[in-house]
C-alpha positions in Angstrom: -66.7 128.1 86.4 -67.3 124.8 88.3 -70.9 125.6 88.0 -70.4 125.3 84.1 -68.8 122.2 84.5 -71.2 120.6 86.8 -73.9 121.3 84.5 -71.7 119.8 81.8 -70.9 116.8 83.7 -75.1 116.5 84.3 -75.9 116.8 80.8 -73.2 114.5 79.7 -74.5 111.7 82.2 -77.9 112.3 80.9 -77.0 111.9 77.2 -75.0 109.1 77.6 -77.8 107.2 79.4 -80.2 108.4 76.9 -78.0 107.0 74.1 -77.5 103.6 76.2 -81.2 103.3 76.2 -81.8 104.1 72.5 -78.9 101.6 71.5 -80.7 99.2 73.8 -84.2 99.7 72.3 -82.8 99.6 68.9 -81.1 96.5 69.6 -84.5 94.8 71.2 -86.3 96.0 68.1 -83.6 94.4 65.7 -84.1 91.3 67.2 -87.6 91.3 67.6 -87.7 92.4 63.5 -86.5 88.7 62.2 -89.3 86.3 62.9 -87.7 82.5 63.5 -89.2 79.7 61.6 -88.9 76.0 60.8 -87.7 75.0 57.5 -87.8 71.9 55.5 -86.8 70.7 51.7 -88.9 69.3 49.3 -88.4 65.6 49.3 -88.3 63.6 45.7 -91.0 60.5 46.5 -92.8 57.7 44.4 -96.1 59.3 43.9 -99.2 57.4 42.4 -102.0 58.7 40.1 -105.1 57.2 41.4 -109.1 57.7 42.4 -110.7 56.6 45.3 -114.4 55.0 45.5 -116.7 52.7 47.4 -117.9 49.3 46.9 -119.2 46.1 48.2 -117.3 42.6 48.3 -118.6 39.6 46.8 -117.9 36.0 46.4 -116.1 34.9 43.0 -119.3 32.2 43.0 -122.4 32.2 45.3 -125.5 30.2 45.4 -128.2 28.9 47.2 -128.5 25.4 47.6 -132.1 23.9 46.8 -133.1 20.5 46.4 -134.1 19.3 42.8 -137.0 17.1 43.6 -139.3 17.1 46.9 -138.4 14.9 49.7 -137.8 13.9 53.5 -134.2 14.3 54.8 -132.3 11.3 55.8 -129.1 12.5 56.3 -127.4 16.0 57.0 -123.7 15.6 55.9 -122.2 18.9 56.2 -122.7 21.8 58.8 -123.0 25.4 59.1 -119.4 26.9 58.2 -117.8 23.9 56.4 -115.4 23.8 53.9 -116.7 22.1 51.1 -114.9 20.5 48.1 -116.7 20.3 44.5 -119.2 17.0 44.4 -119.2 16.6 48.4 -122.4 15.5 49.9 -124.5 18.2 51.6 -127.7 16.7 52.5 -129.5 13.4 51.5 -133.0 13.1 51.1 -135.2 9.6 50.9 -134.2 7.7 48.0 -135.8 4.2 48.1 -138.1 4.8 45.8 -135.5 5.8 43.3 -133.1 3.1 44.0 -135.8 0.6 43.0 -136.5 2.4 40.0 -132.9 2.2 39.0 -132.9 -1.3 39.5 -135.9 -2.4 37.5 -134.5 -0.1 34.5 -131.2 -1.9 34.9 -132.6 -5.2 34.6 -134.9 -3.8 31.6 -131.7 -2.2 30.0 -129.5 -5.7 30.5 -132.3 -7.5 28.9 -132.4 -5.4 26.0 -129.3 -5.6 25.4 -128.9 -9.0 25.4 -131.7 -9.6 23.2 -130.1 -6.6 21.2 -126.9 -8.6 20.8 -128.9 -11.8 19.7 -131.1 -10.1 16.7 -127.6 -8.7 15.5 -126.1 -11.7 15.3 -128.7 -13.4 13.7 -129.3 -10.7 11.0 -125.1 -11.2 10.2 -126.2 -14.8 9.6 -129.1 -13.6 7.4 -131.8 -15.5 9.7 -133.4 -12.4 11.3 -135.7 -9.7 9.3 -134.3 -6.5 9.1 -137.9 -5.4 11.1 -136.7 -7.4 14.1 -133.0 -5.7 14.1 -135.1 -2.2 14.4 -137.8 -3.4 17.0 -134.4 -4.6 18.8 -132.6 -1.3 18.7 -135.7 0.7 19.6 -136.2 -1.6 22.5 -132.6 -1.1 23.6 -132.6 2.7 23.3 -136.1 3.1 25.2 -134.4 0.8 28.3 -131.2 3.1 28.3 -133.4 6.2 28.4 -135.4 4.7 31.2 -132.3 3.6 32.9 -130.7 7.1 32.5 -134.0 9.0 33.7 -133.9 6.8 37.0 -130.8 7.5 37.6 -131.2 11.1 37.3 -133.9 10.9 39.8 -131.9 9.1 42.3 -129.3 11.8 42.2 -131.7 14.7 42.7 -132.3 13.3 46.1 -128.6 14.3 46.6 -127.5 18.1 47.5 -124.0 18.4 46.8 -121.7 21.2 46.4 -121.6 22.3 42.7 -118.1 23.8 43.6 -115.5 24.2 46.3 -116.8 26.9 48.8 -118.0 27.5 52.3 -121.4 27.0 53.1 -123.6 29.3 55.2 -126.6 28.8 57.9 -127.5 25.3 58.0 -130.6 25.0 59.4 -132.0 21.6 58.0 -132.4 18.7 60.4 -132.8 15.0 59.7 -136.8 14.0 59.0 -137.7 17.6 57.8 -139.8 17.5 54.6 -138.0 19.9 51.8 -140.0 21.3 48.4 -138.2 22.3 45.4 -138.5 26.0 46.5 -136.9 25.1 50.0 -133.4 26.8 50.9 -131.1 24.5 52.1 -128.0 26.9 52.9 -125.6 29.1 50.8 -122.6 28.0 49.4 -119.9 30.8 48.6 -116.4 30.3 46.6 -114.1 32.8 48.7 -111.0 32.1 47.0 -111.0 34.8 45.4 -113.5 38.0 45.9 -114.8 40.6 43.9 -115.5 44.2 44.2 -117.3 46.5 42.1 -117.2 50.1 41.9 -118.6 53.0 40.1 -116.2 55.8 38.5 -117.0 59.2 36.8 -116.9 59.1 33.1 -113.8 61.3 33.1 -111.8 58.0 34.0 -113.2 56.1 31.1 -110.2 56.3 29.2 -107.9 55.4 31.9 -109.1 52.3 33.3 -108.0 49.1 32.2 -107.9 45.0 33.1 -104.7 44.5 35.1 -104.4 47.7 37.0 -103.7 47.6 40.8 -106.5 48.2 43.1 -106.2 48.7 47.2 -109.1 48.0 49.5 -109.7 48.3 53.0 -112.6 47.2 54.7 -114.2 48.2 58.4 -113.2 44.5 60.0 -109.9 45.2 59.2 -108.9 48.8 59.5 -105.1 48.2 59.7 -105.1 45.6 56.4 -104.8 46.7 52.6 -105.9 44.3 50.2 -104.6 44.3 46.8 -105.8 43.0 43.5 -106.6 43.8 40.1 -109.4 45.2 37.5 -110.5 41.9 35.5 -113.5 44.0 33.6 -114.3 47.5 32.6 -118.4 48.2 31.8 -118.5 48.7 27.8 -121.1 51.7 28.8 -121.2 54.7 30.6 -124.5 55.1 32.5 -126.6 58.1 30.8 -128.4 59.0 34.2 -125.3 58.9 36.8 -122.5 59.4 33.6 -120.5 56.9 35.6 -119.3 53.4 34.7 -118.6 50.2 36.5 -115.6 48.5 37.0 -114.8 44.8 38.8 -111.9 43.9 40.3 -110.4 40.8 41.7 -108.9 39.9 45.4 -107.0 37.1 46.1 -108.7 35.9 49.6 -106.3 32.9 50.5 -107.3 33.0 54.3 -110.7 33.6 53.6 -110.8 36.8 55.8 -113.0 38.8 53.3 -116.6 37.6 52.7 -119.9 38.8 50.8 -121.4 41.9 51.9 -118.5 43.9 52.9 -118.1 47.5 52.7 -115.0 48.5 51.0 -113.0 51.8 50.4 -110.8 51.1 47.3 -108.0 53.3 45.4 -107.6 52.6 41.7 -103.9 53.5 40.9 -103.3 54.3 37.4 -99.7 54.6 37.3 -96.7 55.7 39.4 -93.6 58.0 39.4 -91.2 60.5 41.0 -92.4 63.9 41.8 -91.6 66.4 45.1 -93.4 66.4 47.9 -93.6 69.1 50.9 -95.3 68.2 54.5 -98.9 69.2 54.6 -98.1 72.1 57.6 -96.1 74.2 54.5 -99.1 74.6 52.6 -101.1 77.7 53.2 -104.5 77.9 51.3 -106.4 81.2 51.2 -109.6 81.3 49.0 -108.4 80.1 45.5 -104.5 80.7 46.3 -102.4 77.9 47.6 -98.8 79.0 48.5 -95.7 78.3 50.8 -92.9 80.9 52.0 -89.6 80.0 50.7 -86.2 81.2 52.3 -83.5 82.7 50.9 -80.5 84.9 52.3 -82.7 85.4 55.6 -85.6 86.7 53.8 -89.1 84.8 53.5 -90.8 85.0 49.6 -94.0 84.1 48.8 -94.3 81.6 46.5 -97.6 80.3 44.6 -97.6 76.6 44.1 -99.7 73.8 42.1 -100.5 70.6 44.3 -101.1 67.3 43.0 -101.7 63.9 45.2 -101.3 62.9 48.3 -98.8 60.8 50.0 -99.6 60.3 53.7 -98.7 63.6 55.4 -96.8 64.9 52.2 -98.3 66.5 49.4 -97.1 66.6 46.0 -96.3 70.1 44.5 -96.3 70.0 40.7 -95.1 73.7 40.2 -93.4 76.5 42.4 -90.6 74.8 44.3 -87.2 73.5 43.4 -85.6 70.5 45.4 -83.0 72.6 46.7 -85.5 75.3 47.9 -85.8 75.8 51.9 -89.9 76.2 52.7 -91.1 77.3 55.8 -92.8 74.5 57.9 -93.4 76.4 61.2 -93.7 80.1 62.2 -95.6 81.2 59.1 -98.3 82.3 60.7 -97.2 86.3 60.9 -95.2 86.4 58.1 -95.4 88.5 55.2 -93.8 88.8 51.8 -90.5 90.3 52.4 -90.2 89.8 55.9 -86.7 88.8 57.8 -86.2 85.5 59.3 -84.0 83.4 61.2 -84.2 79.4 61.0 -84.7 77.8 64.1 -82.7 74.5 64.6 -85.7 73.4 66.8 -88.0 72.2 64.2 -87.9 68.4 64.5 -87.2 66.3 61.6 -90.0 64.2 61.8 -91.7 67.0 60.3 -90.8 65.4 56.7 -91.7 62.2 57.9 
């Protein structure tokens, strides 16, 4: 009897230990079956419909200054990089001969003018023939033309700014001889700059003057320059199936200059939509989906995407504003998996 009891005691102890071990294993297995995940809700953001393109910055006006007449330089009035007003002197050529010609033409003009006045008085008094009056008028007209020609030749010895702008490199010295093909310097109006871009044919109907455009340039990577479309080309190029768009950007501080490479965004319209952190979006082949969480269960949910806003991407279909979407820990998830929501996911995930 004692042996039977001892055997029973041993059997009971082993059964108890076995039961405890099984319970412990079951508990551990149960804890591992729920995957910890971080979740976030879609955010309602202001979104844009836009297209990106590259272009080149150009001054609003840009000319090469060349003399209208050949001659020797007597004065360099402006240096490289000078800010000039319209009509301001840039360079003066030797004009002594032209000044003399103007003086002579003015004397001839005055003489012809006085003679015409006398003949007209005589004609009114009927003491001068009509032929005399016609000759006096012709002489006056010739004198007036010669004076205008002399003054124009004198003015051609001056190079002035045709508009307000910034002077480029000026490599001309006093005493140099210039021909009519000599380039003195380049003058650029940088108060406003232009950028030309080329867009695919499918955007033709959506582009119109007045639309906002944003531009960035490598020289100022942290700055965004805003402008607007001023003209859309009237035709689509048959070779490239694209069309040109010109925009203007106000450039009061003259930071943008001609020749700069620009990356642009042309904004068609703005609207409100739902957006998710990029970390939540999974792409496999042609499928794009997320995992949503409800009642501690993960569900694979196919979605459709729109544009991007920083680290967020618009979702146009598949989720609702109050859905819980997995943003961390989805690497081992499958449809219908049990999950627990982790509190360790930082709020910055939605920024």
